[in-house]
NUBAPA-908455 format. One line per field, with one value per atom (N, C-alpha, C, O): x, y, z. Coordinates in steps of 0.2 Angstrom, whole numbers, plus 2048, in hexadecimal, padded with zeros to 3 digits. Last residue first. Example, Ala and Ser with C-alpha at 12.3 -4.5 7.8 and 13.67 -1.06 7.14 Angstrom:
# residues 2
x 840/844/840/843/842/83E/842/847 .
y 7F5/7FB/800/806/7E4/7EA/7F0/7EF .
z 823/824/827/828/827/827/827/82A .
# end
This chain:
# residues 235
x 892/895/895/899/885/88E/893/899/87A/880/887/88D/879/87B/87F/884/874/87A/87C/881/86A/870/875/87A/860/863/86A/86F/85E/860/864/869/855/85D/85F/860/84A/854/856/85C/844/84A/84D/852/843/847/848/84E/837/83E/845/84A/82F/830/838/83D/82B/82F/831/835/826/82B/82F/835/81B/821/826/82C/814/815/81B/81E/812/816/816/81D/80B/811/814/81A/7FF/802/809/80D/7F9/7FB/7FD/7FD/7F8/7FB/7FF/806/7ED/7F6/7FB/801/7E6/7E7/7ED/7F0/7DA/7DF/7E2/7E1/7CD/7CD/7D3/7D6/7C8/7C7/7CD/7D0/7B8/7BB/7C1/7BF/7A6/7AC/7B3/7B6/7A9/7A0/7A4/7A6/7AF/7AD/7A9/7A7/7A5/7A9/7A8/7A4/7AF/7AB/7AD/7B2/7B0/7B5/7AF/7A9/7AC/7A9/7AC/7AC/7AC/7B3/7B4/7B9/7A9/7A7/7AB/7AE/7AB/7AD/7AC/7AB/7A3/7A8/7AC/7AD/793/796/79F/7A2/78F/791/791/791/78D/786/788/786/79A/79A/793/791/79B/79C/79D/7A0/793/790/795/793/79A/792/793/794/7A5/7A5/7A0/7A1/7A1/7A4/7A4/7A2/79E/796/79A/798/7A8/7A4/79E/79B/7B1/7B4/7AB/7A8/7A6/7A7/7AC/7AB/7A9/7A1/7A5/7A6/7B9/7B5/7B0/7AF/7B5/7B9/7B9/7B8/7B2/7AB/7AD/7AA/7BA/7B1/7AB/7A7/7C3/7C3/7BF/7C0/7BA/7BF/7C2/7C3/7B7/7B1/7B5/7B2/7C2/7C2/7BC/7BA/7CB/7CB/7C6/7C8/7C0/7C7/7C5/7C1/7C3/7BD/7BD/7B9/7D4/7CB/7C6/7C6/7DA/7D9/7D5/7D4/7D7/7D1/7D2/7CF/7E0/7DC/7D7/7D3/7EC/7EC/7E5/7E4/7E7/7E5/7E7/7E6/7EA/7E3/7E2/7DC/7F7/7F2/7EC/7E8/7FB/7FD/7F9/7FA/7F1/7F5/7F7/7F5/7E5/7E9/7EB/7E9/7D8/7DD/7DE/7DA/7CB/7D3/7D7/7DC/7BE/7C5/7CA/7CF/7AD/7B2/7B8/7B9/7A0/7A3/7AB/7AF/79A/797/79B/79B/79F/799/794/78E/7AB/7AC/7A1/79F/7A7/7A8/7AA/7AB/7A6/79D/7A1/7A0/7B0/7A9/7A4/7A1/7B6/7B6/7B4/7B7/7AE/7AF/7B0/7AD/7B0/7A9/7A8/7A4/7C1/7BD/7B7/7B7/7BE/7C2/7BE/7B9/7B7/7B4/7B8/7B5/7C4/7BC/7B9/7B8/7CD/7CB/7C6/7C5/7C8/7CC/7CB/7C8/7C9/7C0/7C6/7C8/7D4/7CF/7CA/7C7/7DA/7DD/7D7/7D6/7D7/7D6/7D7/7D5/7D5/7D0/7D0/7CC/7DF/7E1/7DC/7DB/7DC/7E3/7E2/7E4/7D1/7D2/7D6/7D5/7D6/7D2/7D0/7CF/7E1/7E3/7DC/7DE/7D3/7DA/7DA/7D6/7CD/7CA/7CD/7CB/7D8/7D2/7CF/7CF/7D6/7DD/7DC/7DF/7C9/7CD/7D5/7D8/7C9/7C5/7C8/7CA/7D7/7D1/7D1/7D5/7D6/7DB/7D5/7CF/7D3/7D0/7D2/7D1/7D2/7DA/7D9/7DC/7C9/7C7/7CD/7CB/7CC/7C8/7C7/7C5/7D6/7D5/7D2/7D4/7CC/7D3/7D6/7D9/7C4/7C3/7C8/7C8/7CD/7CA/7CA/7CF/7D0/7D8/7D5/7D6/7C5/7C9/7CD/7CD/7C4/7BF/7C1/7C0/7D0/7CC/7C8/7C9/7D7/7CE/7D0/7D5/7E6/7E3/7DE/7DF/7EB/7EA/7E5/7E2/7EC/7E9/7E7/7E2/7F8/7F2/7EB/7E6/804/7FC/7F8/7F3/806/807/7FE/7F8/80D/807/803/7FD/818/811/80B/806/81F/81B/817/812/823/81F/81C/817/82A/824/821/81B/837/832/82A/824/83A/839/833/82D/840/83B/837/832/848/842/83F/839/853/84E/84A/84D/856/855/851/84B/85D/857/855/853/868/864/85C/858/86C/86B/866/861/870/86F/869/865/87C/873/86F/86B/885/87F/877/871/889/885/882/87D/88D/887/886/880/894/896/88F/88C/896/896/897/89A/897/89C/89C/8A0/88C/88E/894/895/886/885/88D/890/881/885/888/88B/87F/884/887/88C/872/87A/881/887/86F/870/875/87A/86B/86E/871/875/85F/868/86A/86F/857/85D/860/863/853/857/85B/860/84C/84F/857/85D/843/849/84B/851/83B/83E/842/844/832/83D/83E/844/82A/834/839/83F/81F/821/82A/82E/81F/820/823/828/821/825/825/82A/810/818/81E/822/80C/80B/812/817/80F/80F/813/819/809/811/812/817/7FE/800/807/80C/7F9/7F5/7FA/7FC/7F9/7FE/7FE/802/7F6/7F2/7F9/7FC/7FB/7EF/7EE/7EA/802/7FD/7F8/7F2/80C/80C/805/802/80D/80A/809/806/812/80A/808/803/81E/819/814/810/829/825/81F/81A/82D/82A/826/822/833/82C/82A/828/83F/836/830/82A/847/842/83E/838/84C/844/840/83A/84D/847/845/840/85C/856/850/84E/85F/85C/859/852/865/85C/85D/85F/86E/866/861/85B/878/873/86E/86A/880/877/875/870/87A/879/882/887/873/879/879/877/863/86A/86E/86E/85F/862/866/86B/857/85B/860/865/84C/851/857/85D/84A/850/84E/84E/842/847/84A/84D/838/838/83F/843/835/836/838/83A/82B/830/835/83B/820/825/82C/831/819/81C/823/827/819/81B/820/826/80B/812/818/81D/805/804/80E/813/7FF/801/806/80B/7FB/800/804/80A/7F0/7F6/7FC/800/7E6/7E7/7EE/7F2/7E8/7E5/7EA/7EF/7E6/7EB/7E6/7E1/7E0/7DD/7E1/7E0/7E8/7E4/7DD/7D8/7F1/7F4/7EC/7EB/7F1/7F6/7F4/7F6/7E5/7EB/7ED/7E9/7D5/7DA/7E2/7E4/7D1/7D5/7D3/7D0/7D0/7CE/7D0/7CF/7D8/7D6/7D2/7D1/7D7/7D6/7D4/7CF/7E2/7D9/7DD/7E2/7E9/7E9/7E6/7E7/7E8/7E4/7E6/7E6 .
y 7E0/7DF/7E4/7E3/7E7/7E0/7E0/7DF/7EA/7F0/7EC/7EF/7DE/7E4/7EB/7EE/7D8/7D5/7DD/7E0/7DF/7DD/7DC/7E0/7E1/7E8/7E6/7EA/7D0/7D6/7DD/7DE/7D4/7CD/7D3/7D9/7DA/7DD/7D8/7D9/7D4/7D9/7DC/7DF/7C9/7C8/7CD/7CD/7CB/7CA/7C8/7C5/7D0/7D6/7D1/7D2/7C6/7CB/7D0/7D4/7BF/7BC/7BE/7BC/7C7/7C6/7C2/7C4/7C4/7C8/7CD/7D2/7B5/7B9/7C0/7C1/7B4/7B0/7B4/7B4/7BC/7BD/7BB/7BF/7B3/7BA/7BD/7C4/7AB/7A9/7AD/7AD/7AB/7AB/7AA/7A8/7B8/7B1/7B0/7B2/7C4/7C5/7BD/7BC/7C5/7C3/7C3/7C4/7D5/7CE/7CA/7CE/7DC/7DB/7D7/7D3/7E3/7DC/7DD/7DE/7F1/7EA/7E6/7E6/7F8/7F3/7EF/7EA/808/7FC/7FC/7FE/814/810/809/806/81A/817/816/818/82C/827/821/822/83B/839/831/82F/83F/83E/839/835/843/845/845/84A/83B/83B/83E/83A/839/83A/83A/838/837/831/833/82E/843/841/83C/83B/845/849/846/847/83E/83D/841/840/844/83D/83D/83C/852/851/84A/848/84A/84F/84F/84D/844/840/845/841/84E/849/847/848/858/859/853/852/84D/84F/850/84B/84D/846/848/844/858/855/853/856/856/85C/85B/85D/84B/84B/84E/84B/850/84B/84B/84A/85B/85B/858/85A/853/855/85B/85D/84B/848/84C/848/854/852/84E/84E/859/861/85A/85B/84F/850/855/856/84D/845/84B/84B/85B/85A/850/84C/85B/85F/85E/85F/851/851/856/856/852/84F/84C/847/859/85E/85A/85D/850/855/858/85A/847/844/848/845/84E/850/849/848/84F/857/856/859/846/844/84D/851/83C/843/841/83D/82A/830/836/838/82C/82C/82F/833/834/834/831/832/83A/838/838/83A/83F/840/83C/839/839/83B/83F/842/837/83B/83C/841/828/829/832/833/82E/82A/82B/82C/835/83A/835/838/825/82E/830/82F/823/821/822/822/82B/82B/826/825/829/832/830/833/81F/821/828/82B/81F/818/81D/81E/829/82B/825/827/820/824/828/828/818/815/819/817/822/81B/818/816/823/828/825/828/818/81A/81E/819/813/80D/815/817/81D/81B/819/81C/81B/826/822/824/817/815/819/819/818/810/80F/80A/823/824/81B/819/820/823/824/827/818/814/81B/81A/823/81E/819/818/82C/82D/826/824/823/825/828/828/820/81B/81F/81D/82F/82D/824/824/82F/835/832/834/826/826/82A/829/81F/824/827/829/80D/811/819/818/802/809/80E/814/7F5/7F6/7FD/7FF/7F5/7F1/7F2/7EE/7FF/802/7FD/7FE/7F8/7FE/800/800/7F0/7EC/7F1/7EF/7F5/7F1/7F1/7F4/7FB/800/7FB/7FC/7EE/7F2/7F5/7F4/7EA/7E3/7EA/7EB/7F3/7F3/7F1/7F3/7F3/7F9/7F7/7F7/7E2/7E6/7ED/7EB/7E0/7E1/7E3/7E8/7DF/7D6/7D8/7D4/7EB/7E4/7DE/7DA/7ED/7F1/7EE/7F0/7E4/7E3/7E6/7E4/7E4/7E0/7DF/7DC/7F0/7F1/7E8/7E8/7F0/7F2/7F3/7F6/7E3/7E5/7E7/7E3/7EF/7E4/7E6/7E9/7F7/7F9/7F4/7F4/7F3/7F8/7F8/7F9/7EB/7E6/7EC/7EA/7F4/7EE/7EF/7F3/7FB/7FF/7FC/7FF/7F1/7F4/7F8/7F4/7F0/7EC/7ED/7EB/7FC/7FD/7F4/7F5/7FE/801/7FF/800/7F2/7F1/7F7/7F5/7F9/7F1/7EE/7E9/803/803/7FD/7FD/7FC/803/803/802/7F6/7F3/7F9/7F8/801/7FA/7F7/7F7/810/808/805/807/818/816/80F/80A/81C/81A/81B/81D/81B/822/822/828/811/812/81B/81E/80F/80E/80B/805/81C/817/80F/80B/81D/824/820/821/817/81B/81F/822/80B/80C/810/80D/815/814/811/815/813/81B/81C/821/80C/80D/811/813/805/804/808/807/80F/810/80C/80E/80C/812/814/819/800/7FF/808/80A/7FF/7FF/7FF/7FE/803/806/805/809/7F6/7FB/803/807/7EC/7EA/7F1/7F3/7ED/7F2/7F2/7F6/7EB/7F2/7F2/7F4/7DD/7E4/7E9/7E9/7D7/7D7/7DC/7E0/7D8/7DF/7DC/7E0/7CC/7D1/7D6/7D9/7C4/7C3/7C7/7C6/7BF/7C8/7C9/7CE/7B5/7B7/7BA/7BB/7B4/7B9/7B7/7B7/7B1/7AC/7AE/7AA/7BE/7B5/7B2/7AD/7C9/7C7/7C2/7C3/7BD/7BF/7BF/7BB/7C0/7B9/7BA/7B7/7CA/7CA/7C5/7C4/7CA/7CE/7D2/7D7/7C0/7BE/7C4/7C3/7C8/7C5/7C3/7C3/7D3/7D5/7CF/7CF/7C8/7CE/7CF/7CD/7C9/7C4/7C7/7C2/7D5/7D1/7CB/7CA/7DB/7DC/7DB/7E0/7D0/7CF/7D6/7D5/7D2/7CC/7CA/7C5/7DD/7DE/7D5/7D3/7E4/7E2/7E0/7E2/7D7/7DA/7DB/7D6/7E3/7DE/7DF/7E3/7EE/7EA/7E4/7E1/7F3/7F7/7F4/7F6/7E9/7EB/7EE/7ED/7EA/7E3/7E5/7E0/7F3/7F2/7EE/7F0/7F1/7F7/7F6/7F9/7E4/7E4/7EB/7EB/7E8/7E4/7E3/7E0/7EB/7F3/7F1/7F4/7E5/7EB/7EF/7F3/7DD/7DA/7DE/7DE/7E3/7E3/7E1/7E3/7E2/7EB/7EA/7EC/7D6/7DC/7E0/7E0/7D7/7D2/7D7/7D9/7E0/7DF/7DD/7E1/7D8/7DE/7DD/7DB/7C4/7CC/7D2/7D2/7BD/7C0/7C2/7C3/7BB/7BA/7BA/7B5/7C4/7C3/7BF/7C2/7BA/7C1/7C4/7C9/7AE/7B1/7B8/7BA/7AF/7B0/7B0/7B5/7B4/7AF/7AA/7A4/7BE/7B9/7B7/7B8/7D0/7C9/7C2/7C1/7DE/7D7/7D3/7D6/7F0/7EA/7E2/7E1/7F6/7F8/7F2/7EF/801/7FB/7FB/7FF/7FF/802/7FD/7F7 .
z 844/840/83B/836/84E/851/848/849/846/84C/84C/84B/840/83C/842/841/84A/847/843/845/850/854/84F/84F/844/848/84C/84C/846/83D/83E/83A/852/84E/848/848/84C/854/852/850/842/844/848/849/84D/845/843/841/856/856/854/857/84C/850/852/84F/847/841/846/843/855/84D/849/848/855/859/858/85B/849/849/852/854/84B/844/847/847/857/858/84F/84F/853/859/859/85C/84B/84A/84F/84E/854/84D/84C/84B/85D/85D/858/859/855/857/855/850/857/854/858/85E/849/84E/84F/84A/846/843/848/84C/84C/84A/849/84D/842/844/845/840/84C/847/848/84D/85A/853/84F/850/860/863/85B/857/866/864/863/865/876/873/86D/86F/876/878/873/86D/874/878/87A/87E/862/868/869/865/854/859/85E/861/84C/84B/853/858/84E/855/855/85A/840/843/84B/84F/83C/83F/844/84A/83A/83F/840/845/82F/834/83C/841/824/828/830/835/824/826/829/82F/81F/821/826/82C/811/816/81E/822/80B/80B/813/818/809/80E/811/817/802/807/80A/80C/7F7/7F9/800/805/7EE/7F2/7F9/7FE/7EC/7EF/7F3/7F9/7E4/7E8/7EC/7F2/7DA/7DB/7E5/7EA/7D6/7D7/7DD/7E1/7D3/7D4/7DB/7E1/7C6/7CB/7D1/7D5/7BD/7C1/7C6/7CC/7BA/7BE/7BF/7C5/7B4/7BA/7BB/7C1/7AB/7AA/7B4/7B8/7A2/7A0/7A5/7A1/79F/7A2/7A6/7AC/798/79F/7A2/7A8/789/78D/794/797/788/787/78A/78E/788/78C/78F/794/77E/783/787/78C/771/772/77B/77D/774/774/776/779/76F/779/778/77D/765/768/770/774/76F/768/76B/770/779/777/771/76E/782/77F/77D/780/778/777/77A/777/77E/77D/77D/783/77D/773/777/773/788/782/77E/77A/78A/786/783/780/78F/78B/785/77F/79D/797/78F/78A/7A2/79F/79C/796/7A3/7A2/79B/796/7AB/7A5/7A0/79A/7B5/7B4/7AD/7A8/7BC/7B9/7B3/7AF/7BD/7BA/7B6/7B0/7CA/7C1/7BC/7B8/7D0/7D1/7C9/7C4/7D3/7D0/7CD/7C7/7D8/7D2/7CE/7C9/7E2/7E0/7D8/7D3/7EB/7EA/7E4/7E1/7EA/7E6/7E5/7DF/7F3/7EC/7E7/7E2/7FE/7F9/7F3/7EE/809/804/7FB/7F6/811/80B/806/801/816/811/80D/807/81C/815/813/80D/825/821/819/813/82E/829/824/81F/831/82D/82B/827/83B/833/82E/828/844/841/839/833/849/848/842/83C/84F/84B/845/840/857/851/84C/846/85F/85E/857/853/863/861/860/861/865/86C/869/86C/864/867/86C/872/859/85D/863/868/851/857/85C/862/84A/84F/855/85B/844/847/84C/851/83D/843/845/84A/831/837/83D/842/82C/830/836/83C/829/82C/831/837/81C/824/82B/830/817/81A/821/827/815/815/817/81B/80E/813/812/80E/7FF/807/80E/811/7FC/7F9/7FD/7FD/808/804/7FF/800/805/80A/809/809/7F9/7FC/7FF/7FE/7F9/7F5/7F8/7F9/803/803/7FF/801/7FE/803/801/7FE/7F2/7EE/7F6/7F6/7F8/7F1/7F1/7F1/7FC/803/7FB/7FC/7F3/7F7/7FC/7FF/7EC/7EA/7EE/7EE/7F4/7F3/7F0/7F0/7F6/7FB/7F7/7F3/7E5/7EB/7F1/7F1/7E6/7E0/7E7/7ED/7EF/7EE/7EE/7F2/7E9/7F1/7F2/7F6/7D9/7DD/7E3/7E3/7E0/7DB/7DE/7E3/7E5/7E9/7E7/7E9/7D9/7E1/7E5/7E9/7D3/7CF/7D6/7D8/7D5/7D7/7D8/7DD/7C6/7CF/7D1/7CF/7BC/7BC/7C4/7C8/7B3/7B2/7B8/7BA/7B4/7AE/7AB/7A7/7C2/7BF/7B7/7B5/7C9/7CD/7C8/7C9/7C1/7C5/7C9/7CA/7B9/7B6/7B9/7B7/7C3/7C0/7BA/7B6/7C9/7CE/7CA/7CA/7C0/7BF/7C5/7C7/7BE/7B8/7BA/7B8/7C7/7C8/7C0/7BE/7C9/7D1/7CE/7CE/7C1/7C0/7C7/7C9/7C6/7C1/7C1/7C0/7CE/7D2/7CB/7C9/7C9/7CF/7D0/7D2/7C0/7BE/7C4/7C2/7CD/7C6/7C2/7BF/7D3/7D3/7D1/7D3/7C4/7C8/7CB/7C9/7C5/7BF/7C2/7C3/7D1/7D0/7C9/7CA/7D4/7D4/7D1/7CF/7CF/7CC/7CC/7C6/7D9/7D7/7CF/7CB/7E9/7E4/7DD/7DD/7ED/7EA/7E6/7E2/7F7/7F9/7F3/7F4/7EC/7F4/7F3/7F0/7E4/7E1/7E4/7E2/7F0/7EE/7E6/7E3/7F1/7F6/7F6/7F8/7EA/7E8/7ED/7EB/7EC/7E6/7E3/7DE/7F7/7F8/7F1/7F0/7F5/7FC/7FA/7FA/7EE/7E9/7EE/7EC/7F8/7F2/7EF/7ED/802/800/7FC/7FA/7F9/7FB/7FF/7FC/7F7/7EE/7F5/7F4/807/7FD/7FB/7F8/806/80C/808/807/7FB/7FD/800/7FF/800/7FA/7F9/7F6/80F/809/803/805/81C/81A/810/80D/824/821/81A/816/826/82B/828/82A/81B/81E/81E/81B/81B/813/815/812/829/823/81D/81A/828/82D/828/823/81F/81F/823/81F/824/81E/81D/817/82F/832/828/828/82A/82F/830/831/824/821/822/81F/82C/82A/824/822/834/837/834/837/82A/82C/82F/82D/82E/826/826/823/83B/837/830/82E/83D/83F/83B/838/837/832/834/830/837/83A/83A/83D/82A/82D/830/82D/81D/824/828/82C/814/811/81A/81C/816/818/817/81B/811/817/819/81E/807/807/80E/811/7FE/805/806/807/7F7/7FA/800/806/7F1/7F5/7F2/7EC/7F1/7ED/7F1/7F6/7F0/7F6/7F1/7EE/7E4/7EA/7EC/7EB/7DA/7E1/7E3/7E7/7C9/7CD/7D3/7D2 .
# end
């Protein structure tokens, strides 16, 4: 399950905007760098990024997400008579994006990201939308684990033949869906009580410091992207 992982890496300590700037830069660089060497080097760096950051546990998950793209692309461009270099560069680009975004998601605490947005004057509705999106998968994962444990205690068998597993989906999925709908109603009431529709600017509880190192890193990434784009157009 992809969720925030506590740590003391560079991305963990950085201002939340810096890791997301890195992710945006990687998106541009993956397509701006000359292929196939550029995407392959970038892919190698992104695979090392979670290890350096101390969240190497996601390498297996990210690799499993990227593996189908490699199989499909080499099946189309390799075994069926296409260009293997095309498969290589496209797969490297997609792998870079998968690794960098998963690394950023598990390294940036949603609360710090929300406080950073509020401190910059971003409207509350947009802040809530972004924070709810970041927390949706981990929250559903925790709820699913709770439901699974409860159903197992009641004698539900989730292992065995494919037919047995398919039958187990209903008692697992139905409480998950109903619980999620109930949570949406509870959150809407809580937001209304807290004045979510008010035009007043909320005050961040603990805004993360935006250090000179963060600003230098973001401007450096922007400069690197601009240079890559200029070279791409010139060459």
